N, C-alpha and C positions, 0 to 999 in steps of 0.2 A: 709584801704581797697580801692582799685581803682575800680570804677564802670564804666561800659561801657553800653551805650544804643545802642542796635542793632535794626535798623528799616529796615524791608524788608517784602514785602508781600508774599514772598516764604518761606514756613515753612522749606524746605530743606536748603535754604541759611541761615536762622536764626539759625538752628540747627548746621550747619557746622561751621559758624563763632563763635557761642557760645562755641562749643566743643574746637575749636582751642584756644580761649582766656581763657577758664576755666582752661586749662592745665597750664597756667602761673599765676594762682591764682587771676585772675580778677573776680570781681563780675559782673554778667550779668543781665541786664534788657532788655526786648524785647517789641517791638511794631510792629503791623502788617501793619500799614500804617502811613502816615503823620499826620492825625488827632489824632490818638491814641498816637503817639509820642509827639505831641504838648501838649496834655492833661497831659501826664506823666511829661513832662518838667515843667509844672506849679507847680508840687508837689515835684519832686525830681530832683536835679541837678546832672547829672552824671559828671564824670571827662572827658569823651570823648564820642562822638556820631559817630557810623558807620551807614551810611545812604544810602539806595538804592535811585535811582532817579525815576524810573518808578513804581509808586504805585497809587492805587485808592484814591479818595477823596482829597488828598493833596500830590503833588509830592515832591521828595527830594530837588529840587531846592528851592521850596517855604519854606520848613521847614528850610533849611539852611539859607535862607535870613531872616526868622523870628528870628532864633537864633542869628544871627550876628547883628541884629538891636535892639535887646532887651538888655538894659543895664545890666540886672541881669544875662544874659546868654552869652553875646558876647565873653567872654574869653574862653568859652568851645570849645575845638578843634572839628572840624567836618571833618570826612573822608567820602567822597562820594565813594561808592563802587557799580559800575554799569556795566551792559553789554554794555552800550553805550560807545564805545571805540574810537570814532573818536576824532581827535585833537580839533574840535570845542566843543565837549561835555566837554572835560577836561577844555578848556578855559572858557566856560560858567559857569561851576561849580566853578572855582576859582573866577570868577567875582561875584558870589553869596556869596562869603566869605569863601568857603571851604578851609581848611588848607592842605588837600591832596586829591588825586584822585587815586583810584585803579580800574583797569578794571577787570571784571570777564571774564573768570576764572582767579583766581589769585593764586599765590603760598602762602601757609600759612605763610612762613617766611617773605614774602614781607609785608603782612598786619601787622604782629606782629612787624616788624621792624619800620614801619611807626607809629604805635600806640605808641611804646616805645619812639620814638624820640619826638613825640608831647607831650607826658606826661612829659618828662624831661624838656620841655620848650625850 
């Protein structure tokens, strides 16, 4: 069973992404901000993380950096999924260790395709 951790402070976005991914048989975990995500990651290691950037308490860049510098987690793929759509945002996200960057609004097939590719290695 493949597990995806969806981290977004917007309930609408969490529900939308969850619904898309559940249709493909993925198990969904959710967190409402970076701190909650980091707490969950201490107990459960998902197969992939879909991470918003602009969130309270700890932003997505920070969470991504922490994941990618932790030896126990660094191999977990991270997809940044944000309304920050400038080229610099994408560049900065990849510098933090993200494996992919999706700008909101996105096409469901685009997100699913990226997740499938990352899960295949």
